C-alpha positions as CSV (number, residue, x, y, z in Angstrom):
1,X,8.9,8.3,28.5
2,X,7.8,9.5,25.3
3,X,8.0,13.2,23.7
4,X,5.6,15.2,21.4
5,X,5.7,15.1,17.8
6,X,8.1,16.3,16.2
7,X,9.2,16.0,12.9
8,X,12.0,13.6,13.5
9,X,8.7,11.1,15.7
10,X,8.9,7.8,15.7
11,X,5.6,5.9,16.4
12,X,5.6,2.9,17.7
13,X,2.1,1.4,17.0
14,X,1.0,-2.5,18.2
15,X,-1.8,-3.5,17.0
16,X,-4.0,-6.2,17.5
17,X,-6.7,-8.5,19.4
18,X,-6.1,-8.8,22.7
19,X,-8.8,-11.0,23.5
20,X,-7.4,-13.1,20.6
21,X,-4.7,-14.9,22.2
22,X,-1.6,-14.7,19.5
23,X,-3.6,-11.6,17.9
24,X,-3.0,-9.3,20.3
25,X,0.9,-9.8,19.9
26,X,0.9,-5.6,18.7
27,X,-0.8,-5.1,22.1
28,X,1.5,-6.1,24.8
29,X,4.9,-5.3,23.0
30,X,3.4,-1.6,22.8
31,X,2.2,-1.6,26.3
32,X,5.5,-3.7,27.8
33,X,7.7,-0.6,25.9
34,X,5.9,2.0,27.3
35,X,6.9,1.2,30.7
36,X,10.4,1.0,29.2
37,X,12.9,4.6,29.1
38,X,12.7,5.3,25.1
39,X,13.7,8.7,23.5
40,X,11.9,12.1,23.0
41,X,11.2,11.9,19.7
42,X,9.3,8.1,20.1
43,X,6.2,7.5,20.9
44,X,4.6,4.8,22.0
45,X,1.3,3.5,21.5
46,X,-1.3,0.7,21.5
47,X,-3.6,1.3,18.5
48,X,-5.3,-2.0,19.0
49,X,-8.3,-2.9,16.7
50,X,-9.0,0.8,16.7
51,X,-9.2,0.7,12.2
52,X,-10.5,5.3,11.6
53,X,-9.8,6.2,14.2
54,X,-6.4,5.9,14.2
55,X,-6.3,8.0,10.9
56,X,-4.8,11.1,13.6
57,X,-2.9,9.3,15.2
58,X,0.4,10.1,12.6
59,X,0.6,14.0,12.6
60,X,4.2,14.7,12.9
61,X,4.8,11.6,12.8
62,X,8.8,10.7,10.4
63,X,8.9,6.8,11.1
64,X,5.9,4.7,11.6
65,X,7.1,1.6,13.4
66,X,4.0,-0.4,13.4
67,X,3.6,-4.1,15.7
68,X,1.5,-6.9,14.6
69,X,0.6,-10.3,14.4
70,X,0.5,-11.2,10.1
71,X,-0.2,-14.8,8.4
72,X,3.0,-15.2,6.6
73,X,4.6,-18.2,5.4
74,X,7.5,-18.5,8.5
75,X,6.6,-20.4,11.5
76,X,5.0,-19.0,14.5
77,X,7.5,-16.8,16.8
78,X,10.3,-16.0,14.2
79,X,10.4,-12.3,13.9
80,X,9.8,-10.5,10.9
81,X,11.3,-7.1,10.8
82,X,10.6,-5.5,6.4
83,X,9.4,-2.1,5.0
84,X,6.8,-3.0,2.5
85,X,7.0,-2.0,-1.4
86,X,3.4,0.1,-2.9
87,X,2.4,-2.9,-4.2
88,X,2.1,-4.8,-1.1
89,X,-0.8,-6.6,0.7
90,X,-2.8,-9.2,1.8
91,X,-3.2,-11.6,-1.4
92,X,-6.7,-11.9,-2.5
93,X,-8.3,-10.1,0.7
94,X,-11.6,-8.0,-0.5
95,X,-13.2,-5.2,1.8
96,X,-16.7,-4.8,1.4
97,X,-17.5,-3.9,5.2
98,X,-15.5,-0.5,7.2
99,X,-15.3,-3.6,9.7
100,X,-12.8,-4.5,7.6
101,X,-10.3,-1.8,8.0
102,X,-6.9,-3.5,8.5
103,X,-3.3,-1.8,9.3
104,X,-2.6,-1.6,5.4
105,X,-6.1,0.2,4.0
106,X,-4.8,2.5,7.4
107,X,-1.3,3.3,5.1
108,X,-2.9,4.5,2.2
109,X,-6.0,6.2,3.8
110,X,-2.5,8.2,4.9
111,X,-0.9,8.5,2.0
112,X,-3.7,10.1,0.7
113,X,-4.1,12.5,4.0
114,X,-0.8,13.6,2.3
115,X,0.5,11.3,5.4
116,X,3.8,10.1,4.3
117,X,6.3,8.6,6.9
118,X,8.9,5.9,6.1
119,X,6.4,2.5,7.3
120,X,8.2,-0.5,8.6
121,X,6.7,-3.5,9.9
122,X,7.9,-6.1,12.5
123,X,5.8,-9.2,12.7
124,X,5.1,-12.8,13.7
125,X,2.8,-15.5,12.8
126,X,0.8,-16.5,15.3
127,X,0.5,-19.8,16.8
128,X,-3.5,-19.9,18.5
129,X,-6.0,-17.8,18.2
130,X,-8.5,-18.4,20.4
131,X,-10.8,-16.8,23.3
132,X,-7.9,-15.7,25.8
133,X,-5.4,-12.8,26.8
134,X,-2.3,-15.0,26.8
135,X,0.1,-15.0,24.2
136,X,1.6,-17.9,23.4
137,X,5.0,-19.7,24.9
138,X,6.2,-18.9,21.0
139,X,4.8,-15.3,20.7
140,X,5.4,-14.4,24.3
141,X,9.4,-15.3,23.5
142,X,8.8,-13.2,19.9
143,X,8.0,-10.4,21.9
144,X,10.5,-10.7,24.5
145,X,12.6,-10.7,21.3
146,X,10.8,-7.3,19.0
147,X,11.1,-5.3,22.6
148,X,14.6,-6.3,23.0
149,X,15.0,-5.3,19.2
150,X,12.8,-2.1,19.4
151,X,15.2,-0.7,22.5
152,X,17.8,-0.8,20.6
153,X,16.6,0.9,17.0
154,X,15.8,3.6,19.6
155,X,18.7,3.3,22.1
156,X,21.2,3.5,18.6
157,X,18.9,6.8,16.7
158,X,17.0,4.0,14.4
159,X,20.9,4.7,12.5
160,X,21.0,2.6,9.6
161,X,16.7,1.5,9.7
162,X,16.5,2.7,6.1
163,X,18.5,1.1,4.6
164,X,16.7,-2.2,6.3
165,X,14.2,-1.9,2.7
166,X,13.8,-5.9,2.1
167,X,12.1,-8.2,4.3
168,X,14.4,-9.8,7.1
169,X,13.8,-12.6,9.3
170,X,15.9,-12.4,12.8
């Protein structure tokens, strides 16, 4: 059950391409979390590969938790939870088309539009990126762990989350 936007609203946004195996991690997590009982001040949305379509989704949101796949040096399936710093970005990435807009670019655009929620990332590295709609067994376990973590954060009303500013392996 989700509530309407309020100044205290938390948005859990699952990002990814559901037909590219592990790339759909964030969407799988969001779909399953939508079925769970979450407090009224928590919204859960599937962002998919929404790009610019996601620009309006922050109205009234105080805290944003992005759930996604990210290429990191950690093994596939290991969760990372962090609050990005001001210089956070993908090394060497150059945007040459509007079709290349990812969540990091959206975060910057949201700031330009005046939306400045607290932003956190909950990510894992992929094991496989191929045409299929199922997560690999390793990333499936990470999705289950991510759902449990997000439910616990919701149950604890995100207590202490503001102090989570550095990279944290879960």
